[in-house]
C-alpha positions in Angstrom: 108.8 -111.7 50.9 109.5 -108.3 52.5 112.8 -109.6 53.9 114.1 -106.3 55.2 110.7 -105.0 56.3 110.1 -108.0 58.3 113.3 -107.5 60.3 112.9 -103.8 60.6 109.3 -103.9 61.7 110.1 -106.3 64.5 112.3 -103.6 66.3 109.3 -101.2 66.5 106.2 -103.4 66.3 107.1 -105.7 69.1 107.0 -102.9 71.6 103.7 -101.6 70.3 102.3 -105.2 70.2 103.2 -105.8 73.8 101.3 -102.7 74.9 98.3 -103.3 72.7 98.1 -106.9 73.7 97.8 -106.2 77.4 95.1 -103.6 76.7 92.9 -105.5 74.3 93.5 -109.2 74.9 90.4 -111.4 75.5 90.4 -113.6 78.5 92.8 -116.5 78.0 90.1 -119.1 78.5 87.8 -117.5 75.9 90.5 -117.3 73.3 91.8 -120.8 73.8 88.3 -122.3 73.7 87.5 -120.5 70.4 90.9 -121.6 68.9 90.3 -125.2 70.0 86.8 -125.2 68.4 88.2 -123.8 65.2 91.1 -126.3 65.0 88.7 -129.3 65.1 87.2 -128.2 61.8 90.5 -128.0 59.9 90.7 -130.5 57.0 89.4 -131.2 53.5 85.7 -131.8 52.9 84.2 -133.4 49.8 80.9 -131.7 49.0 77.8 -133.5 47.6 78.4 -131.9 44.2 82.0 -133.4 44.0 83.9 -130.3 44.8 86.5 -130.2 47.6 86.9 -127.3 50.0 89.9 -126.9 52.3 89.5 -125.4 55.8 92.7 -124.2 57.5 93.6 -121.8 60.3 93.7 -118.1 59.4 95.9 -115.4 60.8 94.1 -115.7 64.1 93.8 -119.3 65.6 90.1 -118.7 66.3 89.4 -117.8 62.7 89.5 -120.1 59.6 90.1 -119.8 55.9 88.4 -121.9 53.2 89.8 -122.5 49.7 88.4 -124.2 46.6 90.4 -125.8 43.8 89.4 -123.1 41.4 91.2 -120.5 43.6 88.2 -118.9 45.4 88.8 -118.3 49.1 87.5 -116.5 52.1 88.0 -115.9 55.8 85.6 -117.3 58.3 84.9 -115.5 61.6 82.6 -116.8 64.2 80.0 -114.4 65.3 77.0 -115.3 67.6 77.6 -119.0 66.9 77.7 -118.7 63.1 80.6 -118.6 60.7 80.7 -115.4 58.6 82.6 -115.5 55.3 84.4 -112.6 53.6 85.8 -112.5 50.1 89.5 -113.3 49.7 91.5 -111.0 51.9 89.3 -108.0 51.4 87.1 -108.1 54.5 84.1 -107.7 52.3 81.1 -110.1 52.9 80.8 -112.6 50.1 77.4 -114.1 50.9 78.7 -117.6 51.4 77.3 -119.4 54.4 79.3 -122.0 56.3 78.4 -124.2 59.2 80.1 -127.2 60.8 78.8 -130.2 62.7 80.3 -131.0 66.1 84.0 -131.8 66.3 83.4 -135.5 66.2 80.9 -135.3 63.3 83.4 -134.1 60.7 80.7 -132.4 58.6 80.3 -129.1 56.8 77.6 -127.2 55.0 79.2 -124.9 52.5 77.2 -122.5 50.4 74.2 -124.7 50.5 76.1 -128.0 49.9 76.7 -130.7 52.5 80.0 -132.3 52.8 82.1 -134.7 54.9 85.7 -134.5 56.0 88.1 -136.6 53.8 90.3 -139.1 55.6 94.0 -139.2 54.7 97.0 -141.3 55.8 98.9 -139.0 58.0 102.3 -139.6 59.6 103.6 -137.1 62.2 107.3 -137.1 62.6 110.5 -135.4 63.8 113.7 -135.4 61.9 117.2 -134.1 62.3 119.1 -131.4 60.5 122.4 -130.0 61.7 121.7 -131.4 65.2 118.3 -129.8 65.4 115.0 -131.6 65.7 112.5 -130.4 63.2 108.7 -131.2 63.1 107.2 -132.7 60.0 104.1 -134.3 58.6 103.4 -136.5 55.6 99.9 -136.5 54.2 98.9 -139.1 51.6 95.6 -140.2 50.0 94.1 -143.2 51.7 95.0 -146.6 50.2 98.0 -148.3 48.7 98.3 -146.6 45.3 101.5 -145.0 44.3 101.3 -141.2 44.3 103.7 -138.3 43.7 104.8 -136.3 46.7 105.9 -132.7 47.1 108.0 -131.3 50.0 106.8 -127.8 50.7 109.8 -125.4 51.1 109.0 -122.2 53.1 108.9 -118.6 52.1 110.3 -116.0 54.5 107.3 -116.2 56.9 107.6 -117.3 60.5 104.4 -119.4 60.7 104.3 -123.1 61.3 104.1 -124.8 57.9 102.6 -127.9 59.5 99.8 -125.9 61.0 99.2 -123.4 58.1 99.9 -124.8 54.6 96.7 -125.5 52.8 98.3 -127.8 50.2 98.3 -130.6 52.7 94.5 -130.7 52.4 93.8 -129.9 48.8 96.7 -131.8 47.1 96.1 -135.2 48.7 92.4 -134.9 47.9 93.5 -134.9 44.2 96.0 -137.7 44.5 99.2 -135.8 45.4 101.0 -136.4 48.7 102.4 -133.5 50.7 105.2 -133.3 53.2 105.1 -130.2 55.4 107.5 -129.2 58.1 108.2 -126.3 60.5 111.4 -124.6 59.5 114.0 -124.0 62.2 112.8 -121.6 64.8 109.1 -121.9 64.0 106.2 -124.0 65.3 107.4 -127.2 66.8 111.0 -127.1 65.4 114.1 -126.3 67.3 116.7 -123.7 66.5 116.9 -120.1 65.6 114.8 -118.7 62.8 117.1 -118.1 59.8 117.1 -116.8 56.3 120.5 -118.4 55.4 119.7 -120.1 52.1 122.5 -122.7 52.4 121.3 -123.7 55.9 117.7 -123.7 54.9 118.4 -125.8 51.8 120.2 -128.4 54.0 117.0 -128.5 56.1 114.9 -129.1 52.9 117.2 -131.9 51.9 116.7 -133.5 55.4 112.9 -133.0 55.0 113.0 -134.7 51.6 114.8 -137.7 53.0 112.3 -138.0 55.8 109.4 -137.8 53.4 110.9 -140.6 51.3 111.6 -142.7 54.3 108.0 -142.4 55.5 106.3 -142.7 52.1 108.4 -145.7 51.1 106.9 -147.8 48.3 103.9 -145.5 48.0 105.9 -142.7 46.4 106.0 -142.7 42.6 108.1 -139.5 42.3 109.1 -136.9 44.8 110.2 -133.3 44.5 110.6 -129.9 46.1 108.0 -127.1 46.0 109.4 -123.7 46.9 107.3 -120.5 47.3 108.6 -117.0 47.4 111.9 -117.1 49.3 111.6 -120.9 48.8 112.2 -120.2 45.1 115.9 -119.7 46.0 116.0 -122.5 48.6 114.3 -125.3 46.7 116.6 -125.4 43.6 119.6 -125.1 45.9 118.4 -128.1 47.9 117.8 -130.0 44.7 121.4 -129.4 43.6 122.5 -131.1 46.9 120.6 -134.4 46.6 119.7 -136.9 43.8 116.6 -137.8 45.7 114.8 -134.7 44.4 113.3 -135.8 41.1 111.7 -132.4 40.2 111.5 -128.8 41.4 108.5 -126.5 41.4 108.9 -122.8 42.2 105.9 -120.5 42.7 106.2 -116.7 42.8 110.0 -116.9 43.3 112.9 -115.2 41.5 115.7 -116.4 39.3 117.6 -113.2 40.3 119.5 -112.1 43.4 117.9 -111.1 46.7 119.0 -107.5 46.2 117.3 -107.4 42.8 114.0 -107.8 44.5 114.3 -104.4 46.0 115.8 -102.9 42.9 113.0 -104.0 40.6 110.3 -103.1 43.2 111.8 -99.6 43.5 111.5 -99.2 39.7 107.9 -100.6 39.7 106.8 -98.3 42.5 108.3 -95.2 40.7 106.5 -96.1 37.5 103.2 -96.5 39.4 103.8 -93.1 41.0 104.3 -91.5 37.5 108.1 -91.3 37.5 108.9 -93.9 34.9 111.3 -91.9 32.6 114.7 -93.5 31.9 116.7 -90.7 33.7 114.8 -91.0 36.9 115.0 -94.8 36.9 118.7 -94.6 36.4 119.1 -92.3 39.4 116.9 -94.6 41.5 119.0 -97.6 40.4 122.1 -95.8 41.9 120.2 -95.3 45.1 119.1 -99.0 45.3 122.7 -100.1 44.6 123.8 -98.1 47.6 121.1 -99.4 49.9 121.8 -102.9 48.6 125.4 -102.5 49.6 124.2 -101.5 53.1 122.0 -104.5 53.3 124.6 -107.0 52.1 127.3 -105.6 54.4 124.9 -105.4 57.4 125.3 -101.7 57.6 129.1 -101.6 57.4 129.4 -100.2 53.9 127.3 -97.9 51.7 126.7 -94.9 54.0 129.1 -92.7 52.1 127.5 -93.6 48.8 124.0 -93.0 50.1 125.0 -89.7 51.7 126.3 -88.4 48.3 123.1 -89.6 46.5 120.8 -88.1 49.2 122.5 -84.7 48.8 122.1 -84.9 45.0 118.5 -86.2 44.7 116.5 -85.7 47.9 114.9 -82.5 46.6 113.8 -84.0 43.4 110.1 -84.9 43.3 110.6 -88.7 42.8 112.7 -89.0 46.0 109.6 -89.2 48.2 108.1 -91.9 46.1 111.0 -94.3 46.8 109.7 -97.6 48.3 110.9 -101.0 47.3 111.5 -103.8 49.9 113.7 -101.7 52.1 115.2 -98.7 50.1 112.3 -96.4 51.0 113.0 -97.1 54.7 116.8 -96.9 54.4 117.0 -93.5 52.7 115.2 -91.9 55.6 117.8 -93.1 58.1 121.3 -91.9 59.0 124.6 -93.6 59.8 124.5 -94.9 63.4 120.7 -95.2 63.5 120.3 -97.9 66.2 117.1 -99.4 64.8 118.7 -99.6 61.4 121.7 -101.5 62.7 119.6 -103.8 64.9 117.4 -104.7 62.0 120.3 -105.5 59.7 122.4 -107.4 62.2 119.4 -109.5 63.3 119.0 -110.7 59.8 121.2 -113.4 58.2 119.6 -113.2 54.8 121.8 -114.5 52.0 121.8 -111.1 50.4 124.5 -111.9 47.8 123.1 -115.3 46.7 123.1 -115.6 42.9 120.7 -118.4 41.8 121.9 -118.6 38.2 124.8 -121.0 38.7 122.5 -123.5 40.4 119.8 -123.1 37.8 122.3 -123.6 34.9 123.6 -126.9 36.4 120.3 -128.4 37.7 119.4 -131.5 35.8 116.0 -132.1 37.4 112.9 -130.8 35.6 111.6 -127.5 36.8 108.3 -125.7 36.7 108.1 -122.0 37.5 104.8 -120.3 38.1 104.9 -116.5 38.2 102.6 -113.5 38.7 102.8 -111.1 35.8 101.9 -108.2 38.1 103.8 -109.2 41.2 104.4 -106.0 43.1 106.5 -107.6 45.8 108.8 -109.7 43.6 108.5 -108.3 40.1 108.9 -111.2 37.7 109.9 -109.7 34.3 113.7 -110.3 34.7 113.0 -113.8 36.0 110.8 -114.5 33.0 113.7 -113.5 30.7 116.2 -115.5 32.5 114.1 -118.6 32.6 113.3 -118.3 28.9 117.0 -118.1 28.1 117.8 -121.1 30.2 115.1 -123.1 28.5 116.5 -122.0 25.1 119.9 -123.3 26.2 118.4 -126.7 26.8 117.8 -126.6 30.5 114.8 -128.7 31.6 112.7 -125.6 32.6 109.0 -124.9 31.9 107.1 -121.9 33.1 103.7 -120.3 33.3 102.7 -116.7 34.0 99.4 -115.5 35.3 99.4 -112.0 33.7 97.2 -110.1 36.2 98.4 -111.9 39.4 100.2 -110.4 42.4 102.6 -112.2 44.8 101.1 -115.5 45.9 99.5 -115.7 42.4 96.6 -113.6 43.9 94.1 -111.6 41.8 93.3 -108.2 43.2 91.3 -105.0 42.9 92.7 -101.6 43.6 90.9 -99.3 46.1 90.5 -95.5 46.0 93.8 -95.1 47.8 95.7 -97.3 45.3 96.0 -100.2 47.7 95.6 -103.7 46.4 92.8 -105.8 47.8 93.5 -109.5 47.1 90.3 -111.3 46.1 91.3 -114.9 45.4 94.0 -117.1 44.0 94.1 -117.1 40.2 91.8 -119.5 38.5 93.8 -122.5 37.1 96.8 -122.0 39.5 96.1 -125.1 41.7 95.1 -127.4 38.8 98.3 -126.4 36.9 100.4 -127.4 39.9 98.7 -130.7 40.3 98.9 -131.7 36.7 102.6 -131.0 36.4 103.4 -132.7 39.7 101.5 -135.8 38.6 102.6 -136.0 35.0 105.8 -133.9 34.7 104.3 -132.0 31.9 101.3 -129.9 30.9 98.8 -131.0 28.3 97.0 -128.6 26.0 94.3 -127.5 28.4 93.9 -124.0 29.6 94.7 -122.9 33.2 92.7 -119.8 33.7 94.6 -116.8 32.2 98.0 -118.5 32.4 100.3 -118.2 29.5 103.2 -120.5 28.9 106.6 -118.9 29.4 108.0 -118.1 25.9 111.5 -119.4 25.0 113.8 -116.7 23.7 116.1 -117.4 20.7 
């Protein structure tokens, strides 16, 4: 999620990017032609062995990313007319060879298997929310059969959901419809980019209504699917409309926005060898002060932080402070212009508490969490969801024990950095089964364990 870092980095990175872009940009005609060539290959392909591979744009429009239902994935870069694949997000060659036919042939050769692009029923649309025109797309399997539909609710990213979300390929290939939309201020949608959960949940409600209108009689059940920051927004949206029949949250939190930084500070300190109770208690006081600064947009918390800095800055753990934003904030002083700009530019719902909504929500919920999520530590969320389930709330959950944010498996390099290798095995089938049936049967989904119910 990196809610603070995203805002803070913009103040510095945008200046650097402008300089670098002018120095290193390829000729516009070359870049646009490569991007156009890549876009025509986007879609889902059924291979001759029955598997389905999704191909979507990567971080660069001229590059692509493939995904399989089992969670394996890689980036495709075109070099000398051939598409070169690398494993996960590591940049390491994976030995998989990929080739496409011409744009009008809709063919692929993937790791020795031939395949053809799958046709879907696709409806492009625009819909209104708070007077803004938002761009959306409904993707259904071909035919007249009734199917469940999920509306994908964004995380904190600024990318176009319509252009980037892979579920619109993989899910319909397995009998689940998907509605994707560009949130305000991104892609083809109007308005200013926002992290105001109340506003974003209204947009999600409007998206759900549009998906239901377009899908009509073909929809068997429809619900909201929120990832990361969407884990706060999707349940809030469901509380505002009876049209949402279920809610799925993946790598989200049942805790406050500020708790994300607090828990990550503690996790980072433990990883650095400072996990004793006394140090963690001191660090909690620091993150409380930086949280006050964030929630008040820099108007309160400086006095508290100055006192704590004077007390602790010479202790060995001080330099290991990280978190979402605490590590950045403790290095800054009152009146720091970049600090103020970063906070004032962000309208994050810092003080939002999801628990009142989760306690009242009557729709069935499925939460899927990473047990080793460094960006949004999930331990407190697991406890809260288990307690809610024990109180009789309609909540199920699954935890992938060794998965990071995004339910991504990883390796750790010599410097301690995580290299994400793939999505966890079982992650996509688990979602599909629950969306289709509203429950999970006794099958295993990779290493996932069902969320225990506390008593």
